[in-house]
N, CA, C and O atoms as a DFTB+ gen file, in Angstrom:
696 C
 N C O
     1  1     -15.270     -46.878     -85.703
     2  2     -15.897     -46.115     -84.671
     3  2     -17.377     -46.474     -84.580
     4  3     -18.028     -46.663     -85.607
     5  1     -18.001     -46.586     -83.175
     6  2     -19.236     -47.214     -83.017
     7  2     -20.200     -46.047     -83.253
     8  3     -19.870     -44.885     -83.019
     9  1     -21.376     -46.389     -83.714
    10  2     -22.541     -45.435     -83.933
    11  2     -22.784     -44.630     -82.684
    12  3     -22.869     -45.143     -81.568
    13  1     -22.910     -43.127     -82.972
    14  2     -23.100     -42.236     -81.688
    15  2     -24.885     -42.144     -82.042
    16  3     -25.339     -42.203     -83.185
    17  1     -25.586     -42.013     -80.987
    18  2     -27.037     -42.038     -81.040
    19  2     -27.239     -40.406     -81.159
    20  3     -26.673     -39.584     -80.439
    21  1     -28.124     -40.125     -82.170
    22  2     -28.617     -38.744     -82.201
    23  2     -27.610     -37.619     -82.537
    24  3     -26.477     -37.896     -82.929
    25  1     -28.004     -36.451     -82.391
    26  2     -27.124     -35.305     -82.661
    27  2     -26.916     -34.329     -81.602
    28  3     -27.887     -33.658     -81.254
    29  1     -25.802     -34.156     -81.047
    30  2     -24.739     -35.373     -80.596
    31  2     -25.492     -35.900     -79.310
    32  3     -26.414     -35.301     -78.757
    33  1     -25.033     -36.945     -78.975
    34  2     -25.392     -37.781     -77.796
    35  2     -25.008     -36.533     -76.579
    36  3     -23.932     -35.940     -76.513
    37  1     -26.177     -36.333     -75.679
    38  2     -25.908     -35.360     -74.713
    39  2     -24.801     -35.769     -73.810
    40  3     -23.930     -34.980     -73.444
    41  1     -24.848     -36.963     -73.471
    42  2     -23.941     -37.493     -72.358
    43  2     -22.347     -37.182     -72.984
    44  3     -21.439     -36.728     -72.287
    45  1     -22.232     -37.486     -74.265
    46  2     -20.839     -37.264     -74.760
    47  2     -20.506     -35.808     -74.735
    48  3     -19.344     -35.477     -74.497
    49  1     -21.520     -34.819     -74.983
    50  2     -21.325     -33.619     -75.007
    51  2     -21.078     -32.984     -73.596
    52  3     -20.226     -32.101     -73.496
    53  1     -21.790     -33.400     -72.502
    54  2     -21.482     -32.944     -71.417
    55  2     -20.062     -33.371     -70.820
    56  3     -19.347     -32.610     -70.169
    57  1     -19.744     -34.754     -71.148
    58  2     -18.511     -35.079     -70.822
    59  2     -17.328     -34.546     -71.270
    60  3     -16.223     -34.604     -70.732
    61  1     -17.737     -33.881     -72.571
    62  2     -16.591     -33.072     -73.286
    63  2     -16.233     -31.904     -72.471
    64  3     -15.151     -31.378     -72.731
    65  1     -16.961     -31.399     -71.519
    66  2     -16.824     -30.169     -70.670
    67  2     -16.000     -30.620     -69.398
    68  3     -15.412     -29.801     -68.692
    69  1     -15.999     -31.872     -69.176
    70  2     -15.254     -32.290     -67.943
    71  2     -15.902     -33.588     -67.395
    72  3     -17.020     -33.967     -67.746
    73  1     -15.085     -34.261     -66.479
    74  2     -15.538     -35.521     -65.842
    75  2     -16.618     -35.162     -64.793
    76  3     -16.683     -34.188     -64.043
    77  1     -17.536     -36.331     -64.964
    78  2     -18.706     -35.923     -64.035
    79  2     -19.260     -37.156     -63.496
    80  3     -18.717     -38.188     -63.891
    81  1     -20.377     -37.284     -62.549
    82  2     -21.171     -38.344     -62.175
    83  2     -22.343     -38.498     -63.177
    84  3     -22.639     -37.647     -64.016
    85  1     -22.910     -39.556     -63.014
    86  2     -24.283     -39.689     -63.571
    87  2     -25.248     -38.668     -63.109
    88  3     -25.913     -37.937     -63.844
    89  1     -25.260     -38.698     -61.568
    90  2     -25.849     -38.042     -61.037
    91  2     -25.837     -36.413     -61.418
    92  3     -26.864     -35.736     -61.466
    93  1     -24.610     -35.952     -61.658
    94  2     -24.538     -34.718     -61.943
    95  2     -25.139     -34.356     -63.424
    96  3     -25.834     -33.362     -63.634
    97  1     -24.823     -35.170     -64.266
    98  2     -25.464     -35.124     -65.541
    99  2     -26.863     -35.071     -65.414
   100  3     -27.395     -34.124     -65.993
   101  1     -27.497     -35.745     -64.886
   102  2     -28.788     -35.617     -64.763
   103  2     -29.464     -34.312     -64.121
   104  3     -30.525     -33.822     -64.508
   105  1     -28.657     -33.829     -63.059
   106  2     -28.937     -32.416     -62.639
   107  2     -28.795     -31.402     -63.610
   108  3     -29.546     -30.426     -63.608
   109  1     -27.773     -31.571     -64.549
   110  2     -27.440     -30.636     -65.670
   111  2     -28.611     -30.719     -66.694
   112  3     -28.977     -29.698     -67.274
   113  1     -29.116     -31.750     -66.889
   114  2     -30.326     -31.829     -67.855
   115  2     -31.435     -31.554     -67.317
   116  3     -32.203     -30.964     -68.077
   117  1     -31.882     -31.788     -66.121
   118  2     -33.045     -31.468     -65.483
   119  2     -33.224     -29.994     -65.082
   120  3     -34.283     -29.373     -65.168
   121  1     -32.002     -29.497     -64.614
   122  2     -32.155     -28.055     -63.759
   123  2     -31.259     -27.058     -64.524
   124  3     -31.324     -25.863     -64.239
   125  1     -30.474     -27.480     -65.429
   126  2     -29.588     -26.519     -66.032
   127  2     -29.831     -26.224     -67.472
   128  3     -30.910     -26.525     -67.983
   129  1     -28.763     -25.577     -68.235
   130  2     -28.945     -25.047     -69.362
   131  2     -29.089     -26.181     -70.297
   132  3     -29.195     -25.855     -71.479
   133  1     -29.115     -27.374     -70.040
   134  2     -29.183     -28.484     -71.034
   135  2     -30.757     -28.802     -70.910
   136  3     -31.233     -29.454     -71.840
   137  1     -31.489     -28.473     -70.022
   138  2     -32.832     -28.677     -70.110
   139  2     -33.730     -28.024     -71.185
   140  3     -34.925     -28.270     -71.350
   141  1     -32.948     -27.125     -71.915
   142  2     -33.817     -26.745     -73.175
   143  2     -33.422     -27.415     -74.213
   144  3     -33.990     -27.099     -75.259
   145  1     -32.635     -28.241     -74.278
   146  2     -32.598     -29.097     -75.754
   147  2     -32.320     -30.603     -75.408
   148  3     -31.860     -31.342     -76.278
   149  1     -32.583     -31.044     -74.197
   150  2     -32.283     -32.617     -73.847
   151  2     -33.371     -33.030     -72.774
   152  3     -33.783     -32.200     -71.964
   153  1     -33.740     -34.097     -72.788
   154  2     -34.636     -34.624     -71.776
   155  2     -33.980     -35.958     -71.570
   156  3     -33.714     -36.734     -72.488
   157  1     -33.737     -36.172     -70.283
   158  2     -32.983     -37.424     -69.847
   159  2     -33.494     -37.853     -68.357
   160  3     -33.544     -36.969     -67.501
   161  1     -33.851     -39.105     -68.046
   162  2     -33.884     -39.429     -66.730
   163  2     -32.868     -40.445     -66.370
   164  3     -32.228     -41.088     -67.202
   165  1     -32.750     -40.560     -65.004
   166  2     -31.895     -41.563     -64.469
   167  2     -31.916     -42.906     -65.215
   168  3     -30.892     -43.571     -65.373
   169  1     -33.198     -43.300     -65.693
   170  2     -33.606     -44.558     -66.347
   171  2     -32.892     -44.633     -67.834
   172  3     -32.709     -45.665     -68.478
   173  1     -32.541     -43.325     -68.213
   174  2     -31.898     -43.322     -69.612
   175  2     -30.505     -42.840     -69.531
   176  3     -29.786     -43.038     -70.510
   177  1     -30.084     -42.306     -68.619
   178  2     -28.747     -41.646     -68.291
   179  2     -27.724     -42.826     -68.099
   180  3     -26.685     -42.949     -68.749
   181  1     -28.176     -43.696     -67.089
   182  2     -27.300     -44.673     -66.768
   183  2     -27.038     -45.840     -67.879
   184  3     -25.931     -46.306     -68.149
   185  1     -28.154     -46.177     -68.407
   186  2     -27.938     -47.182     -69.396
   187  2     -26.978     -46.514     -70.832
   188  3     -26.316     -47.145     -71.656
   189  1     -27.178     -45.274     -70.743
   190  2     -26.617     -44.380     -71.879
   191  2     -24.898     -44.493     -71.456
   192  3     -24.041     -44.853     -72.263
   193  1     -24.650     -44.149     -70.187
   194  2     -23.463     -44.267     -69.753
   195  2     -22.776     -45.682     -69.862
   196  3     -21.582     -45.726     -70.159
   197  1     -23.457     -46.793     -69.640
   198  2     -23.044     -48.072     -69.709
   199  2     -22.859     -48.397     -71.086
   200  3     -21.804     -48.940     -71.413
   201  1     -23.779     -48.130     -71.986
   202  2     -23.515     -48.387     -73.549
   203  2     -22.328     -47.727     -74.092
   204  3     -21.540     -48.256     -74.876
   205  1     -22.240     -46.406     -73.575
   206  2     -20.988     -45.427     -74.081
   207  2     -19.547     -46.306     -73.442
   208  3     -18.496     -46.470     -74.062
   209  1     -19.791     -46.691     -72.333
   210  2     -18.480     -47.146     -71.709
   211  2     -18.258     -48.469     -72.412
   212  3     -17.096     -48.660     -72.771
   213  1     -19.194     -49.483     -72.700
   214  2     -19.217     -50.545     -73.341
   215  2     -18.399     -50.428     -74.876
   216  3     -17.754     -51.350     -75.377
   217  1     -18.563     -49.283     -75.381
   218  2     -18.312     -48.956     -76.670
   219  2     -16.957     -48.406     -76.891
   220  3     -16.498     -48.283     -78.026
   221  1     -16.206     -48.018     -75.649
   222  2     -15.131     -47.494     -75.298
   223  2     -15.165     -45.824     -75.767
   224  3     -14.102     -45.284     -76.072
   225  1     -16.356     -45.115     -75.799
   226  2     -16.269     -43.816     -75.648
   227  2     -16.279     -43.144     -74.524
   228  3     -16.089     -41.928     -74.508
   229  1     -16.491     -43.823     -73.491
   230  2     -16.353     -43.097     -72.281
   231  2     -15.827     -44.022     -71.164
   232  3     -16.232     -45.184     -71.136
   233  1     -14.962     -43.585     -70.255
   234  2     -14.303     -44.437     -69.106
   235  2     -14.955     -44.198     -67.877
   236  3     -15.366     -43.063     -67.639
   237  1     -15.096     -45.070     -67.104
   238  2     -15.650     -44.906     -65.784
   239  2     -14.722     -45.395     -64.570
   240  3     -14.235     -46.526     -64.588
   241  1     -14.504     -44.531     -63.553
   242  2     -13.652     -44.885     -62.478
   243  2     -14.368     -44.768     -61.149
   244  3     -15.319     -43.988     -61.085
   245  1     -14.102     -45.284     -60.357
   246  2     -14.744     -45.370     -58.960
   247  2     -13.879     -44.500     -57.987
   248  3     -12.660     -44.583     -57.837
   249  1     -14.743     -43.651     -57.358
   250  2     -13.955     -42.718     -56.073
   251  2     -14.658     -43.145     -55.026
   252  3     -15.885     -43.234     -54.968
   253  1     -13.704     -43.471     -54.006
   254  2     -14.021     -43.713     -52.723
   255  2     -14.620     -42.457     -52.026
   256  3     -14.204     -41.359     -52.395
   257  1     -15.527     -42.526     -51.084
   258  2     -16.140     -41.431     -50.250
   259  2     -16.354     -41.668     -48.875
   260  3     -17.050     -42.627     -48.542
   261  1     -15.827     -40.891     -47.998
   262  2     -15.990     -41.196     -46.530
   263  2     -17.511     -41.347     -46.215
   264  3     -18.362     -40.578     -46.662
   265  1     -17.752     -42.336     -45.459
   266  2     -19.250     -42.377     -44.887
   267  2     -20.401     -42.621     -46.003
   268  3     -21.576     -42.746     -45.660
   269  1     -20.013     -42.680     -47.287
   270  2     -20.992     -42.796     -48.461
   271  2     -20.358     -43.737     -49.300
   272  3     -19.158     -44.008     -49.335
   273  1     -21.460     -44.300     -50.104
   274  2     -21.144     -45.391     -51.230
   275  2     -20.009     -44.579     -52.110
   276  3     -19.874     -43.357     -52.166
   277  1     -19.183     -45.647     -52.820
   278  2     -18.353     -44.977     -53.627
   279  2     -18.992     -44.409     -54.777
   280  3     -20.082     -44.908     -55.059
   281  1     -18.522     -43.373     -55.594
   282  2     -19.257     -42.881     -56.636
   283  2     -18.520     -43.048     -57.831
   284  3     -17.296     -42.915     -57.812
   285  1     -19.247     -43.379     -59.068
   286  2     -18.802     -43.349     -60.427
   287  2     -18.521     -42.135     -60.955
   288  3     -19.400     -41.281     -60.836
   289  1     -17.377     -41.802     -61.586
   290  2     -16.955     -40.507     -62.439
   291  2     -16.638     -41.089     -63.713
   292  3     -15.848     -42.015     -63.903
   293  1     -17.401     -40.396     -64.678
   294  2     -17.117     -40.681     -66.240
   295  2     -16.316     -39.872     -66.670
   296  3     -16.151     -38.826     -66.042
   297  1     -15.632     -40.112     -67.796
   298  2     -14.746     -39.003     -68.607
   299  2     -14.803     -39.486     -69.770
   300  3     -15.035     -40.687     -69.911
   301  1     -14.570     -38.512     -71.039
   302  2     -14.592     -38.869     -72.277
   303  2     -13.401     -39.408     -72.837
   304  3     -12.373     -38.786     -72.569
   305  1     -13.283     -40.581     -73.666
   306  2     -11.957     -41.075     -74.178
   307  2     -11.834     -40.222     -75.409
   308  3     -12.721     -39.510     -75.878
   309  1     -10.598     -40.391     -75.876
   310  2     -10.263     -39.916     -77.518
   311  2     -11.274     -40.442     -78.219
   312  3     -11.970     -39.656     -78.862
   313  1     -11.564     -41.793     -78.255
   314  2     -12.653     -42.039     -79.053
   315  2     -13.888     -41.396     -79.164
   316  3     -14.411     -41.031     -80.217
   317  1     -14.438     -41.244     -77.764
   318  2     -15.531     -40.629     -77.395
   319  2     -15.735     -39.201     -78.043
   320  3     -16.815     -38.808     -78.484
   321  1     -14.578     -38.488     -78.044
   322  2     -14.296     -37.141     -78.635
   323  2     -14.527     -36.942     -79.857
   324  3     -15.181     -35.987     -80.276
   325  1     -13.874     -38.063     -80.746
   326  2     -13.877     -38.411     -82.068
   327  2     -15.356     -38.644     -82.477
   328  3     -15.747     -38.167     -83.543
   329  1     -16.079     -39.253     -81.795
   330  2     -17.482     -39.809     -81.873
   331  2     -18.438     -38.392     -81.818
   332  3     -19.323     -38.152     -82.640
   333  1     -18.085     -37.542     -80.718
   334  2     -18.744     -36.372     -80.501
   335  2     -18.328     -35.531     -81.814
   336  3     -19.275     -35.159     -82.506
   337  1     -17.194     -35.231     -82.188
   338  2     -17.043     -34.454     -83.390
   339  2     -17.601     -34.851     -84.693
   340  3     -18.047     -34.100     -85.561
   341  1     -17.501     -36.301     -84.713
   342  2     -18.276     -36.922     -85.933
   343  2     -19.725     -36.537     -85.926
   344  3     -20.198     -36.182     -87.006
   345  1     -20.496     -36.554     -84.875
   346  2     -21.702     -36.178     -84.674
   347  2     -22.335     -34.728     -84.857
   348  3     -23.510     -34.362     -84.863
   349  1     -21.137     -34.032     -85.004
   350  2     -21.203     -32.380     -85.073
   351  2     -20.809     -31.960     -86.581
   352  3     -20.798     -30.762     -86.864
   353  1     -20.469     -32.987     -87.605
   354  2     -20.174     -32.766     -89.036
   355  2     -21.311     -32.224     -89.622
   356  3     -21.219     -31.208     -90.310
   357  1     -22.464     -32.831     -89.415
   358  2     -23.747     -32.638     -90.321
   359  2     -24.587     -31.646     -89.446
   360  3     -24.677     -31.622     -88.219
   361  1     -25.264     -30.721     -90.508
   362  2     -26.276     -29.870     -89.546
   363  2     -27.403     -30.844     -88.833
   364  3     -27.773     -31.942     -89.247
   365  1     -27.818     -30.200     -87.736
   366  2     -28.901     -30.999     -86.939
   367  2     -30.091     -30.837     -87.676
   368  3     -30.101     -30.077     -88.644
   369  1     -31.160     -31.501     -87.312
   370  2     -32.350     -31.771     -87.988
   371  2     -33.048     -30.310     -87.359
   372  3     -32.565     -29.696     -86.408
   373  1     -34.200     -29.931     -88.056
   374  2     -34.914     -28.770     -87.448
   375  2     -35.473     -29.201     -86.026
   376  3     -35.828     -30.325     -85.668
   377  1     -35.459     -28.030     -85.321
   378  2     -36.168     -28.324     -84.003
   379  2     -37.603     -28.868     -84.082
   380  3     -38.348     -28.552     -85.009
   381  1     -37.918     -29.567     -83.241
   382  2     -39.346     -30.200     -83.211
   383  2     -40.042     -29.435     -82.125
   384  3     -39.609     -29.475     -80.974
   385  1     -41.219     -28.666     -82.482
   386  2     -41.843     -27.754     -81.731
   387  2     -43.178     -28.558     -81.191
   388  3     -44.235     -28.305     -81.768
   389  1     -43.182     -29.415     -80.223
   390  2     -44.369     -29.890     -79.687
   391  2     -44.621     -29.481     -78.456
   392  3     -43.748     -29.473     -77.588
   393  1     -45.893     -29.082     -78.247
   394  2     -46.342     -28.260     -76.836
   395  2     -47.471     -28.803     -76.469
   396  3     -48.403     -28.909     -77.266
   397  1     -47.543     -29.205     -75.267
   398  2     -48.837     -29.592     -74.738
   399  2     -49.575     -28.381     -74.274
   400  3     -50.805     -28.376     -74.251
   401  1     -48.861     -27.356     -73.905
   402  2     -49.558     -26.137     -73.663
   403  2     -50.526     -25.728     -74.968
   404  3     -51.724     -25.448     -74.921
   405  1     -49.733     -25.770     -76.043
   406  2     -50.660     -25.275     -77.313
   407  2     -51.724     -26.403     -77.578
   408  3     -52.798     -26.096     -78.094
   409  1     -51.437     -27.719     -77.227
   410  2     -52.672     -28.616     -77.561
   411  2     -53.825     -28.223     -76.596
   412  3     -54.994     -28.151     -76.974
   413  1     -53.397     -27.960     -75.259
   414  2     -54.487     -27.702     -74.104
   415  2     -55.144     -26.349     -74.789
   416  3     -56.370     -26.347     -74.891
   417  1     -54.556     -25.424     -75.170
   418  2     -55.089     -24.297     -75.723
   419  2     -56.284     -24.573     -76.816
   420  3     -57.411     -24.081     -76.743
   421  1     -55.836     -25.413     -77.790
   422  2     -56.546     -25.887     -78.899
   423  2     -57.952     -26.428     -78.627
   424  3     -58.996     -26.070     -79.171
   425  1     -57.747     -27.532     -77.504
   426  2     -59.027     -28.222     -76.934
   427  2     -59.766     -27.457     -76.011
   428  3     -60.992     -27.570     -76.009
   429  1     -59.118     -26.584     -75.112
   430  2     -59.774     -25.963     -74.285
   431  2     -60.454     -24.720     -75.007
   432  3     -61.296     -24.147     -74.316
   433  1     -60.268     -24.286     -76.082
   434  2     -61.472     -23.597     -76.815
   435  2     -62.576     -24.357     -77.117
   436  3     -63.657     -23.768     -77.163
   437  1     -62.535     -25.632     -77.349
   438  2     -63.556     -26.349     -77.911
   439  2     -64.437     -26.757     -76.717
   440  3     -65.662     -26.809     -76.835
   441  1     -63.722     -27.081     -75.419
   442  2     -64.234     -27.659     -74.325
   443  2     -64.647     -26.502     -73.156
   444  3     -65.755     -26.549     -72.622
   445  1     -63.748     -25.560     -72.843
   446  2     -63.913     -24.875     -71.827
   447  2     -63.336     -23.382     -72.224
   448  3     -62.215     -23.194     -71.751
   449  1     -63.710     -22.596     -72.770
   450  2     -63.208     -21.283     -73.163
   451  2     -62.612     -20.549     -72.214
   452  3     -61.553     -19.966     -72.443
   453  1     -63.274     -20.491     -70.953
   454  2     -62.744     -19.847     -69.819
   455  2     -61.449     -20.310     -69.168
   456  3     -60.787     -19.588     -68.422
   457  1     -61.164     -21.423     -69.459
   458  2     -59.928     -21.857     -68.983
   459  2     -58.550     -21.483     -69.782
   460  3     -57.387     -21.646     -69.413
   461  1     -59.052     -20.937     -70.977
   462  2     -57.830     -20.407     -71.793
   463  2     -57.119     -19.283     -71.029
   464  3     -55.897     -19.191     -71.144
   465  1     -57.744     -18.488     -70.317
   466  2     -57.094     -17.248     -69.772
   467  2     -56.284     -17.729     -68.774
   468  3     -55.121     -17.330     -68.827
   469  1     -56.568     -18.466     -67.890
   470  2     -55.658     -19.241     -66.813
   471  2     -54.528     -19.857     -67.434
   472  3     -53.397     -19.604     -67.018
   473  1     -54.749     -20.767     -68.542
   474  2     -53.570     -21.405     -69.055
   475  2     -52.477     -20.557     -69.554
   476  3     -51.295     -20.898     -69.512
   477  1     -52.966     -19.285     -70.095
   478  2     -52.054     -18.427     -70.656
   479  2     -51.309     -17.637     -69.509
   480  3     -50.099     -17.419     -69.571
   481  1     -52.023     -17.262     -68.565
   482  2     -51.398     -16.757     -67.254
   483  2     -50.260     -17.501     -66.719
   484  3     -49.129     -17.079     -66.472
   485  1     -50.773     -18.753     -66.569
   486  2     -49.721     -19.831     -65.991
   487  2     -48.584     -20.008     -66.852
   488  3     -47.543     -20.419     -66.340
   489  1     -48.625     -19.750     -68.131
   490  2     -47.529     -20.049     -69.129
   491  2     -46.824     -18.909     -69.080
   492  3     -45.611     -19.088     -68.978
   493  1     -47.252     -17.599     -69.126
   494  2     -46.545     -16.311     -68.690
   495  2     -45.493     -16.426     -67.457
   496  3     -44.343     -15.988     -67.437
   497  1     -46.161     -17.108     -66.463
   498  2     -45.528     -17.237     -65.197
   499  2     -44.447     -18.064     -65.274
   500  3     -43.392     -17.773     -64.710
   501  1     -44.608     -19.199     -65.995
   502  2     -43.742     -20.383     -66.552
   503  2     -42.479     -19.599     -67.181
   504  3     -41.360     -19.702     -66.678
   505  1     -42.729     -18.848     -68.264
   506  2     -41.817     -18.250     -69.087
   507  2     -40.782     -17.205     -68.121
   508  3     -39.562     -17.137     -68.273
   509  1     -41.534     -16.466     -67.164
   510  2     -40.687     -15.560     -66.440
   511  2     -39.874     -16.467     -65.397
   512  3     -38.814     -15.998     -64.982
   513  1     -40.253     -17.641     -64.970
   514  2     -39.497     -18.537     -64.046
   515  2     -38.293     -18.990     -64.880
   516  3     -37.174     -19.030     -64.369
   517  1     -38.484     -19.295     -66.019
   518  2     -37.532     -19.767     -67.029
   519  2     -36.331     -18.900     -67.206
   520  3     -35.153     -19.256     -67.166
   521  1     -36.907     -17.478     -67.445
   522  2     -35.860     -16.325     -67.863
   523  2     -34.941     -16.154     -66.665
   524  3     -33.723     -16.001     -66.765
   525  1     -35.662     -16.195     -65.450
   526  2     -34.795     -15.930     -64.004
   527  2     -33.892     -16.983     -63.927
   528  3     -32.745     -16.696     -63.585
   529  1     -34.181     -18.217     -64.188
   530  2     -33.264     -19.458     -64.104
   531  2     -32.142     -19.442     -65.158
   532  3     -31.030     -19.867     -64.844
   533  1     -32.367     -19.003     -66.307
   534  2     -31.314     -18.825     -67.170
   535  2     -30.534     -17.668     -66.992
   536  3     -29.319     -17.686     -67.191
   537  1     -31.192     -16.581     -66.602
   538  2     -30.280     -15.356     -66.385
   539  2     -29.319     -15.773     -65.140
   540  3     -28.274     -15.128     -65.054
   541  1     -29.549     -16.749     -64.199
   542  2     -28.869     -16.933     -62.981
   543  2     -27.640     -17.889     -63.554
   544  3     -26.467     -17.774     -63.197
   545  1     -28.116     -18.810     -64.469
   546  2     -26.920     -19.718     -65.148
   547  2     -26.092     -18.716     -65.858
   548  3     -24.879     -18.824     -65.674
   549  1     -26.483     -17.806     -66.598
   550  2     -25.860     -16.897     -67.538
   551  2     -24.674     -16.154     -66.534
   552  3     -23.520     -15.963     -66.920
   553  1     -25.083     -15.845     -65.437
   554  2     -24.251     -14.961     -64.518
   555  2     -23.080     -15.886     -64.052
   556  3     -21.979     -15.350     -63.923
   557  1     -23.196     -17.122     -63.804
   558  2     -22.253     -18.075     -63.455
   559  2     -21.280     -18.543     -64.692
   560  3     -20.238     -19.127     -64.393
   561  1     -21.548     -18.334     -65.897
   562  2     -20.985     -19.140     -67.052
   563  2     -20.168     -18.097     -67.617
   564  3     -20.467     -16.909     -67.741
   565  1     -18.745     -18.877     -68.052
   566  2     -17.813     -18.026     -68.627
   567  2     -17.632     -18.448     -69.999
   568  3     -17.140     -17.579     -70.718
   569  1     -17.887     -19.502     -70.525
   570  2     -17.691     -20.154     -71.748
   571  2     -18.734     -19.639     -72.810
   572  3     -19.938     -19.894     -72.770
   573  1     -17.967     -18.718     -73.969
   574  2     -18.596     -18.488     -75.151
   575  2     -19.645     -18.983     -75.732
   576  3     -20.524     -18.211     -76.118
   577  1     -19.766     -20.349     -75.910
   578  2     -20.756     -21.018     -76.530
   579  2     -21.934     -21.116     -75.509
   580  3     -23.073     -20.768     -75.821
   581  1     -21.629     -21.580     -74.339
   582  2     -22.622     -21.867     -73.285
   583  2     -23.314     -20.537     -73.174
   584  3     -24.543     -20.562     -73.115
   585  1     -22.632     -19.265     -73.133
   586  2     -23.337     -18.051     -72.846
   587  2     -24.213     -17.841     -73.872
   588  3     -25.341     -17.397     -73.659
   589  1     -23.740     -18.164     -75.158
   590  2     -24.593     -17.839     -76.588
   591  2     -25.877     -18.697     -76.220
   592  3     -26.979     -18.151     -76.271
   593  1     -25.759     -20.024     -75.851
   594  2     -26.893     -20.977     -75.867
   595  2     -27.810     -20.256     -74.811
   596  3     -28.991     -19.977     -75.020
   597  1     -27.143     -19.998     -73.691
   598  2     -28.228     -19.315     -72.740
   599  2     -28.804     -18.218     -72.992
   600  3     -29.964     -18.028     -72.624
   601  1     -28.063     -17.247     -73.702
   602  2     -28.742     -16.008     -74.108
   603  2     -29.836     -16.360     -75.308
   604  3     -30.830     -15.667     -75.527
   605  1     -29.501     -17.482     -75.999
   606  2     -30.594     -17.544     -77.116
   607  2     -31.909     -18.331     -76.266
   608  3     -33.082     -18.106     -76.563
   609  1     -31.567     -19.122     -75.354
   610  2     -32.719     -19.509     -74.540
   611  2     -33.594     -18.484     -73.764
   612  3     -34.777     -18.671     -73.480
   613  1     -32.937     -17.487     -73.488
   614  2     -33.540     -16.230     -72.608
   615  2     -34.305     -15.602     -73.838
   616  3     -35.512     -15.417     -73.687
   617  1     -33.767     -15.281     -74.950
   618  2     -34.412     -14.730     -76.219
   619  2     -35.800     -15.329     -76.381
   620  3     -36.869     -14.721     -76.337
   621  1     -35.599     -16.619     -76.575
   622  2     -36.809     -17.495     -76.917
   623  2     -38.013     -17.287     -75.948
   624  3     -39.158     -16.998     -76.295
   625  1     -37.511     -17.504     -74.529
   626  2     -38.701     -17.397     -73.399
   627  2     -39.236     -15.943     -73.476
   628  3     -40.443     -15.700     -73.495
   629  1     -38.364     -15.081     -73.513
   630  2     -38.958     -13.664     -73.546
   631  2     -39.765     -13.376     -74.667
   632  3     -40.818     -12.782     -74.435
   633  1     -39.433     -13.741     -76.108
   634  2     -40.366     -13.749     -77.151
   635  2     -41.755     -14.411     -76.912
   636  3     -42.828     -13.858     -77.151
   637  1     -41.612     -15.549     -76.456
   638  2     -42.763     -16.364     -75.992
   639  2     -43.886     -15.845     -75.037
   640  3     -45.105     -15.946     -75.178
   641  1     -43.124     -15.225     -73.963
   642  2     -43.911     -14.519     -72.956
   643  2     -44.361     -13.353     -73.692
   644  3     -45.572     -13.196     -73.541
   645  1     -43.807     -12.455     -74.452
   646  2     -44.328     -11.214     -74.851
   647  2     -45.436     -11.512     -75.614
   648  3     -46.532     -10.974     -75.456
   649  1     -45.110     -12.591     -76.669
   650  2     -46.417     -12.871     -77.548
   651  2     -47.679     -13.072     -76.482
   652  3     -48.721     -12.424     -76.583
   653  1     -47.462     -13.968     -75.548
   654  2     -48.697     -14.497     -74.779
   655  2     -49.335     -12.992     -74.277
   656  3     -50.517     -12.660     -74.369
   657  1     -48.136     -12.124     -73.684
   658  2     -48.772     -10.861     -72.982
   659  2     -49.408      -9.963     -73.826
   660  3     -50.375      -9.319     -73.419
   661  1     -48.922      -9.827     -75.101
   662  2     -49.903      -9.098     -76.135
   663  2     -50.673      -9.578     -76.723
   664  3     -51.369      -8.832     -77.411
   665  1     -50.910     -10.872     -76.753
   666  2     -52.023     -11.428     -77.633
   667  2     -53.097     -12.423     -76.569
   668  3     -54.070     -12.993     -77.063
   669  1     -52.855     -12.505     -75.451
   670  2     -53.570     -13.493     -74.721
   671  2     -55.068     -13.099     -74.443
   672  3     -55.946     -13.897     -74.114
   673  1     -55.239     -11.605     -74.645
   674  2     -56.627     -11.250     -74.412
   675  2     -57.511     -11.574     -75.778
   676  3     -58.690     -11.225     -75.844
   677  1     -56.938     -12.173     -76.711
   678  2     -57.615     -12.667     -78.076
   679  2     -58.776     -13.414     -77.594
   680  3     -59.820     -13.209     -78.213
   681  1     -58.814     -14.337     -76.499
   682  2     -60.096     -15.200     -76.120
   683  2     -60.919     -14.522     -75.360
   684  3     -62.068     -14.963     -75.353
   685  1     -60.671     -13.397     -74.579
   686  2     -61.555     -12.817     -73.565
   687  2     -62.957     -12.637     -74.353
   688  3     -63.082     -12.231     -75.508
   689  1     -63.923     -13.009     -73.516
   690  2     -65.153     -12.842     -73.999
   691  2     -65.739     -14.048     -74.846
   692  3     -66.863     -14.056     -75.347
   693  1     -64.843     -15.018     -74.924
   694  2     -65.227     -16.180     -75.705
   695  2     -66.357     -16.992     -75.156
   696  3     -66.746     -17.994     -75.756
């Protein structure tokens, strides 16, 4: 069996849910529930699909479309499903919490304390928008695991927003 990249490769995971196009994978990762644990651009999705296809983990078929270019639809092979299962055997590494927001706060205090309040207000608005988006996705989701992941994402966003709302005034008067 070929090596799978990371834990688990998001393309294999998405294809385990059903056949789809590279465009739809990108949309799921950029705007959907997958945006909370995966980053991918067209520049990374299509090379991954090509490599996974070359390794026999993914199949690609072309579907004709009227008045549009043909589209490529990808599906998981039995070997791909085995590779996905193999990637799930071991526990994932701990989450990495890297935050441009926290770096901006840290440096804003040294450079421009007045900027901190607007950074916090903007982040509260961001968390509120994320909560709304996840709640919309949750309303359309029937799968138990997907619902759990979405609810987890909502809880994390709510906790971060609550912390900022309750502690954001720490910097007032700095």
